[in-house]
C-alpha positions as CSV (number, residue, x, y, z in Angstrom):
1,M,13.6,-10.2,-19.0
2,V,10.3,-8.2,-18.0
3,L,10.3,-7.3,-14.3
4,P,7.3,-7.5,-12.1
5,A,5.6,-4.5,-12.3
6,P,3.0,-3.2,-9.1
7,T,-1.0,-3.8,-10.5
8,T,-2.2,-3.6,-6.7
9,F,-1.6,-0.1,-5.1
10,G,-2.9,1.1,-1.6
11,V,-2.1,3.5,1.7
12,F,-0.7,2.1,4.4
13,I,-2.0,3.9,7.7
14,A,0.8,3.6,10.2
15,P,-0.6,6.7,11.3
16,F,1.5,9.6,11.9
17,H,-0.9,12.4,13.1
18,A,0.5,15.3,15.5
19,N,-0.4,14.8,19.0
20,N,-1.5,18.6,18.7
21,D,-4.0,17.7,16.9
22,S,-7.5,16.4,18.1
23,P,-7.7,12.4,17.9
24,T,-11.2,12.3,17.2
25,L,-10.5,14.2,14.0
26,T,-8.0,12.7,12.7
27,L,-9.3,9.2,13.0
28,R,-12.1,10.5,11.1
29,H,-9.9,11.7,8.4
30,D,-8.2,8.8,8.4
31,L,-11.3,6.7,7.7
32,A,-12.7,9.4,5.4
33,L,-8.9,8.4,3.4
34,I,-9.9,5.3,3.6
35,E,-13.5,5.6,1.7
36,L,-11.3,8.5,-0.6
37,A,-9.2,5.8,-1.4
38,D,-12.0,3.3,-2.5
39,R,-14.1,5.9,-4.8
40,L,-10.3,6.3,-6.2
41,G,-9.9,2.4,-7.6
42,F,-7.5,1.9,-5.3
43,D,-6.8,-1.9,-4.2
44,E,-5.7,-2.1,-0.4
45,A,-5.9,-0.1,2.7
46,W,-3.5,-1.0,6.1
47,V,-4.3,0.5,9.8
48,G,-1.6,0.0,12.1
49,E,-1.2,-1.0,15.9
50,H,0.4,1.5,18.1
51,H,0.0,2.3,22.0
52,S,2.2,4.9,23.2
53,T,3.8,8.0,21.8
54,G,0.7,9.7,21.1
55,V,1.5,10.0,17.3
56,E,0.5,7.0,16.0
57,R,-2.8,6.3,17.4
58,I,-4.5,3.6,16.2
59,A,-4.9,0.6,19.4
60,D,-6.7,-1.2,17.4
61,P,-6.7,-2.0,13.3
62,F,-9.6,-4.6,13.9
63,M,-12.1,-2.1,14.7
64,V,-10.8,1.2,12.6
65,L,-11.4,-1.8,9.7
66,S,-14.8,-2.8,10.7
67,A,-16.0,0.5,10.8
68,A,-14.4,1.5,7.1
69,A,-16.0,-1.8,5.6
70,V,-19.3,-0.1,6.2
71,R,-18.2,2.7,4.4
72,T,-16.5,1.0,1.5
73,S,-17.5,-1.3,-0.9
74,R,-14.4,-2.7,-2.9
75,I,-10.8,-1.6,-1.1
76,R,-9.1,-5.1,0.7
77,L,-8.8,-3.8,4.3
78,G,-5.3,-5.3,5.9
79,T,-3.9,-4.6,10.1
80,G,-0.5,-3.5,9.2
81,V,0.0,-4.7,11.2
82,V,-1.5,-6.7,14.4
83,S,1.7,-6.6,16.9
84,L,1.4,-10.8,17.6
85,P,3.7,-10.8,20.8
86,Y,0.0,-8.4,22.2
87,H,-2.1,-10.7,21.5
88,H,-3.4,-14.5,22.2
89,P,-2.7,-16.0,18.8
90,L,-6.7,-17.3,19.0
91,M,-7.9,-13.7,19.5
92,V,-5.6,-12.7,16.0
93,A,-7.8,-15.5,13.9
94,D,-10.7,-15.0,15.5
95,R,-10.4,-11.1,14.6
96,V,-10.2,-11.5,10.8
97,V,-12.2,-13.9,10.3
98,L,-15.0,-11.7,11.6
99,L,-13.7,-9.0,9.8
100,D,-13.5,-10.8,6.8
101,H,-17.2,-12.1,7.0
102,L,-17.7,-8.0,7.9
103,S,-16.1,-7.0,4.8
104,F,-17.7,-9.5,2.5
105,G,-14.1,-11.4,2.0
106,R,-11.7,-8.1,2.1
107,A,-9.9,-9.0,5.2
108,M,-6.4,-9.3,5.2
109,L,-3.8,-10.0,7.8
110,G,-0.5,-8.2,8.1
111,V,1.5,-9.0,11.3
112,G,4.5,-8.3,13.0
113,P,6.4,-8.3,16.2
114,G,5.4,-4.7,17.4
115,A,7.4,-1.2,16.1
116,L,7.2,0.6,19.8
117,I,9.9,-0.8,22.7
118,S,7.6,2.2,24.3
119,D,4.4,-0.4,23.8
120,A,6.5,-4.0,24.7
121,D,7.9,-1.7,27.9
122,M,4.5,-1.0,29.1
123,M,2.9,-4.8,29.1
124,G,6.5,-5.9,30.5
125,I,7.5,-7.5,27.4
126,A,11.2,-7.8,26.7
127,P,11.9,-6.5,23.2
128,V,14.5,-9.8,22.8
129,T,11.4,-11.9,23.4
130,Q,9.3,-9.8,20.4
131,R,10.6,-11.5,17.1
132,P,10.6,-15.6,18.5
133,R,7.2,-15.1,19.6
134,M,5.8,-13.2,16.2
135,N,7.3,-16.5,15.2
136,E,5.2,-18.9,17.2
137,A,2.0,-16.9,17.3
138,L,1.7,-16.8,13.3
139,E,2.6,-20.7,12.7
140,V,-0.5,-21.5,15.2
141,I,-2.0,-18.8,13.6
142,I,-2.2,-19.8,9.7
143,R,-3.4,-23.2,10.9
144,L,-5.7,-21.7,12.7
145,L,-6.8,-20.6,9.4
146,N,-6.6,-23.7,7.5
147,G,-9.3,-24.5,9.9
148,E,-7.6,-27.0,12.0
149,T,-7.5,-28.0,15.7
150,V,-4.4,-26.9,17.2
151,S,-2.7,-27.8,20.4
152,A,0.2,-25.9,21.4
153,T,2.2,-24.5,24.4
154,T,4.6,-21.5,24.9
155,E,6.1,-19.7,27.6
156,W,3.5,-17.2,26.3
157,F,0.5,-18.8,25.5
158,E,-1.3,-22.0,25.3
159,L,-3.6,-23.3,23.2
160,R,-5.8,-26.8,24.4
161,D,-7.6,-28.5,20.9
162,A,-8.0,-24.9,19.6
163,Q,-10.3,-24.3,16.3
164,L,-12.2,-21.3,14.9
165,A,-16.4,-21.1,15.3
166,F,-16.2,-20.4,11.5
167,L,-13.4,-20.1,8.8
168,P,-13.1,-16.8,6.4
169,L,-15.2,-16.3,3.5
170,S,-12.6,-17.2,0.5
171,P,-11.8,-20.8,0.0
172,K,-8.1,-19.4,-0.5
173,G,-8.1,-18.4,3.1
174,V,-7.2,-14.5,4.2
175,P,-4.0,-13.3,2.6
176,I,-1.0,-12.9,5.1
177,A,1.4,-10.5,5.0
178,V,5.2,-10.1,7.6
179,A,6.4,-6.1,8.3
180,S,9.8,-6.1,7.6
181,T,12.0,-3.1,8.4
182,T,15.7,-3.1,9.5
183,S,16.2,-6.6,10.5
184,P,16.1,-9.7,8.6
185,A,13.6,-11.1,10.9
186,G,10.5,-10.3,8.3
187,V,11.3,-11.3,5.4
188,T,12.9,-14.8,6.9
189,L,9.5,-15.5,8.3
190,A,7.7,-14.9,5.6
191,G,9.9,-17.0,3.4
192,K,9.5,-19.6,6.2
193,H,5.7,-19.4,5.7
194,G,5.0,-18.7,2.4
195,V,3.2,-15.8,2.9
196,G,3.6,-12.0,1.6
197,V,5.8,-8.9,2.9
198,L,5.4,-5.4,3.6
199,S,8.8,-3.6,3.5
200,L,8.4,-0.6,5.3
201,S,12.5,-0.3,4.9
202,A,11.9,0.8,1.1
203,G,10.7,3.9,2.3
204,F,12.5,4.3,6.1
205,I,13.0,7.3,7.6
206,G,17.0,8.4,7.1
207,G,17.4,6.2,3.8
208,K,16.0,3.0,2.4
209,K,17.4,-0.3,2.8
210,D,18.6,-2.8,0.3
211,M,15.3,-4.3,-1.1
212,K,16.8,-7.3,-3.3
213,A,19.0,-7.9,-0.3
214,Q,15.8,-8.9,1.7
215,W,14.5,-10.3,-1.1
216,E,17.3,-13.2,-1.5
217,I,16.9,-13.8,2.1
218,A,13.1,-14.7,1.5
219,E,13.3,-16.4,-1.3
220,Q,16.4,-18.2,0.8
221,A,14.2,-18.7,3.7
222,A,11.4,-20.6,1.6
223,A,14.0,-22.9,0.1
224,E,14.5,-24.3,3.0
225,A,11.6,-24.3,4.7
226,G,10.3,-25.7,1.6
227,T,7.7,-23.2,0.5
228,T,7.3,-20.6,-1.9
229,I,7.3,-17.6,-2.4
230,S,5.9,-14.7,-5.3
231,R,6.4,-11.1,-6.0
232,D,3.1,-10.2,-6.6
233,E,3.2,-10.5,-2.8
234,W,5.7,-8.3,-2.3
235,R,4.1,-4.8,-1.3
236,M,6.8,-1.7,-1.0
237,V,5.8,0.7,1.2
238,V,6.3,4.6,0.8
239,R,5.8,8.1,1.3
240,V,4.3,10.0,-1.4
241,H,3.1,13.6,-2.0
242,L,2.6,14.7,-5.5
243,A,1.6,17.8,-7.2
244,E,1.4,19.6,-10.5
245,D,4.9,20.8,-10.1
246,R,8.0,19.3,-8.7
247,E,8.2,22.6,-7.4
248,Q,5.3,23.0,-5.5
249,A,5.6,19.3,-4.2
250,I,8.3,20.2,-2.5
251,R,6.9,23.5,-1.4
252,D,3.7,21.5,0.0
253,V,5.7,18.9,2.6
254,E,9.0,20.6,3.7
255,R,7.7,22.7,6.6
256,G,5.5,19.2,7.9
257,R,8.5,17.5,7.5
258,I,10.7,18.9,9.2
259,E,7.9,19.5,12.2
260,E,7.8,15.4,12.0
261,R,11.7,14.8,12.3
262,E,12.3,17.2,15.1
263,N,8.4,16.7,17.3
264,Y,8.4,12.9,17.0
265,F,11.4,11.1,15.2
266,K,14.2,12.5,17.0
267,P,13.2,13.1,20.5
268,V,10.5,10.5,20.8
269,L,12.0,7.5,18.6
270,G,15.6,8.3,18.4
271,L,16.2,8.8,15.0
272,E,20.3,10.2,14.8
273,N,20.3,10.9,10.8
274,D,20.3,14.4,8.9
275,Y,19.0,13.0,6.0
276,T,17.6,16.2,4.2
277,L,14.1,16.0,2.2
278,A,16.9,16.1,-1.2
279,D,18.7,12.9,0.1
280,E,15.5,11.2,0.2
281,I,13.7,12.1,-3.1
282,A,17.2,11.5,-4.7
283,D,17.4,8.1,-3.1
284,D,13.9,7.1,-3.9
285,S,12.9,6.9,0.5
286,C,9.8,8.8,-0.4
287,I,8.6,9.8,-3.6
288,I,8.0,13.9,-3.7
289,G,6.8,15.5,-7.1
290,T,5.0,15.5,-9.9
291,P,2.7,11.8,-11.3
292,D,5.8,11.2,-13.9
293,D,8.3,11.7,-11.4
294,A,6.7,9.5,-9.6
295,I,5.8,6.5,-12.5
296,A,10.0,7.2,-13.3
297,A,10.4,6.4,-9.1
298,I,8.7,3.3,-9.0
299,E,10.1,1.9,-12.3
300,R,13.8,2.7,-10.7
301,M,12.6,0.5,-7.7
302,V,11.2,-2.6,-10.3
303,E,14.7,-2.3,-12.1
304,Q,16.9,-2.0,-8.7
305,T,14.7,-5.2,-6.7
306,G,14.1,-7.5,-9.4
307,G,10.0,-6.4,-9.3
308,F,7.5,-6.3,-6.4
309,G,3.6,-6.8,-6.7
310,G,2.2,-4.0,-4.6
311,F,2.6,-0.5,-4.2
312,M,1.5,0.8,-1.0
313,I,1.7,5.0,-0.4
314,M,2.4,5.6,3.8
315,T,0.0,8.2,4.4
316,H,1.5,11.7,6.5
317,D,0.8,15.2,7.8
318,W,3.7,16.4,5.5
319,A,1.1,18.4,3.5
320,S,-2.2,20.0,4.4
321,R,-5.0,17.8,4.5
322,E,-6.9,19.3,1.0
323,K,-3.3,18.8,-0.9
324,A,-2.4,15.4,0.8
325,L,-6.5,14.7,-0.8
326,T,-5.5,15.9,-4.2
327,S,-1.9,14.1,-4.2
328,L,-4.1,11.2,-4.1
329,E,-6.4,11.7,-6.3
330,L,-3.1,12.7,-8.9
331,F,-1.9,9.2,-7.9
332,A,-4.6,7.1,-9.0
333,R,-5.6,9.0,-12.4
334,Y,-2.2,9.5,-14.1
335,V,0.2,6.8,-12.0
336,M,-1.9,3.8,-11.0
337,P,-3.2,3.4,-14.9
338,H,0.4,3.3,-15.8
339,F,1.2,0.5,-14.5
340,Q,-2.0,-1.4,-14.5
341,G,-2.5,-1.0,-17.9
342,T,-6.0,0.8,-18.3
343,L,-4.5,3.7,-20.8
344,V,-2.9,1.2,-23.0
345,A,-6.0,0.6,-25.5
346,A,-6.9,4.4,-25.3
347,Q,-3.4,5.5,-26.4
348,R,-2.9,2.6,-29.3
349,S,-6.6,4.3,-30.8
350,A,-5.2,7.9,-30.5
351,R,-1.8,6.2,-31.9
352,V,-4.1,4.6,-35.1
353,V,-6.3,7.4,-35.8
354,T,-3.4,10.0,-35.5
355,E,-1.5,7.5,-37.7
356,K,-4.2,7.1,-40.6
357,R,-5.6,10.6,-40.4
358,P,-4.1,11.5,-43.7
359,S,-6.0,8.8,-45.5
360,Y,-9.2,9.8,-43.5
361,K,-9.2,13.3,-45.6
362,P,-10.3,12.2,-48.9
363,L,-12.9,9.8,-47.2
364,A,-14.6,12.3,-46.2
365,Q,-14.6,14.7,-48.5
366,A,-15.9,11.8,-51.0
367,A,-18.7,11.2,-48.0
368,I,-19.6,14.5,-47.2
369,T,-19.9,15.5,-51.3
370,R,-22.3,12.6,-52.1
371,A,-24.2,14.3,-48.9
372,Y,-24.4,17.5,-50.9
373,T,-25.1,15.6,-54.3
374,D,-28.2,13.5,-52.9
375,S,-30.0,16.3,-51.4
376,G,-29.7,18.5,-54.4
377,R,-27.4,21.2,-53.3
378,E,-23.8,22.2,-54.2
379,L,-20.8,21.8,-52.2
380,P,-19.8,25.4,-50.8
381,A,-16.2,26.2,-51.9
382,G,-13.4,25.9,-50.0
383,V,-15.4,23.6,-47.5
384,N,-12.2,22.2,-44.6
385,I,-13.8,18.9,-44.1
386,Q,-12.3,17.0,-40.9
387,S,-14.7,14.0,-40.3
388,L,-18.4,13.5,-41.1
389,R,-19.8,14.6,-38.1
C-alpha cells in the first residue's frame, strides 16, 4: 500500500520573534519571507493571530496577508490561525472573502480557539468557553461562505438574516483548516465539518503527539457527523533548519533555540519539560540537518501517520536571518522536488542514457568517421569520440 506523501509545502508564521528585536523590521521580514517562499515555489503561507507576550506579534493576519497578496503572485495565503472566539463570525467570513478577492482566489481560512490564555484574559473570555465558541462560530461561517442566509443566537453573538455581500472567487469556496495542538478538540471539529487540519502538535515544543491517533479521532468525528475528510488536507507543522552538513545546521540553531526556550516558552508560556535539541531531532518534532535528513524525517512521518498531504515549515529565529533564508532555499531545491515528483523525468533520463552509453560509442564513432570521409579528410589517429558534438 502506497501511503499519501506530502505534495503541498508551505511556511507557517506564528510568528516567533525575540522581544528585543524591532517590531517594525520583524514584520517586514515576515513579509519578505512570504515573498521568498512565493519565488521558491512554496504553495502556502499561513500567518497567526496573537495579542500578548510581545513575541508572537501579528494581531491581525488578514492585514498582513493583504500586504503579502500585493507582493506575491501564486502562493496561497491563509490565516494560521484566526482565533474565532475573539470575533463576530460574520466579520471573519466577510474578511476572508475580501482577502480572497484581493488575492485573486488565493485565500485560506485557518481557525482555532486562541492559543494564548493571556489574550483571552485581556478580553474577559473564560478559557473554558473558547473551544465551544469556536465550534459555534465555525458552523455559521461555513454556512455564510456557502451563500446561505443565517439566523443564529448564542450567548456571545447573534445573526439576523445574515448574508455575505459577495462570495469567494472560486465556486469551490475558500479552503478551511482547524488548528490542532494538545486536546482532541481541533481534530474533532475538523471531522465534524469535513475540513482540513493544521497539526501544530506534529512539531510540539517538548515532543510531538501521537499523530495517527489524532487522525483516527478526526475520522471518527466525520463518520458520526456524516461528513468526509481527506488526508490531502492534513498538514503537519514542524520547525526545520537545513544546512550543507548536519553539524553546521545544529550549530546554526543551538543558541537561538535555548534563548527562545529560556526567555519565552518557559517563563511566559510555562513550558516545564527539558527536552534537548537532540531529543527533538530524534523524535522528528523538529528537523535540523541536511536536505537528505529532511527527506528521511518526512518519510518517517508519512509511515508513522499513515500519510498526509501538506508539510508546513514553522518559521523561527533560531538561526540568523541569512542562514534561515538559505535553509528555506535548500528545502525548496532538494526536499520539495523529491516528494512532488519533479525530479523523476530528469533522473530517469540520466539513468537511461548511462545504461545505453556503451552502445552509443560505436554509433558516434561511425558518425564522426563518416563526417571526416565526406569532407575529404582523414580521421586523426587515437581520437576518443564521446558524442556527436
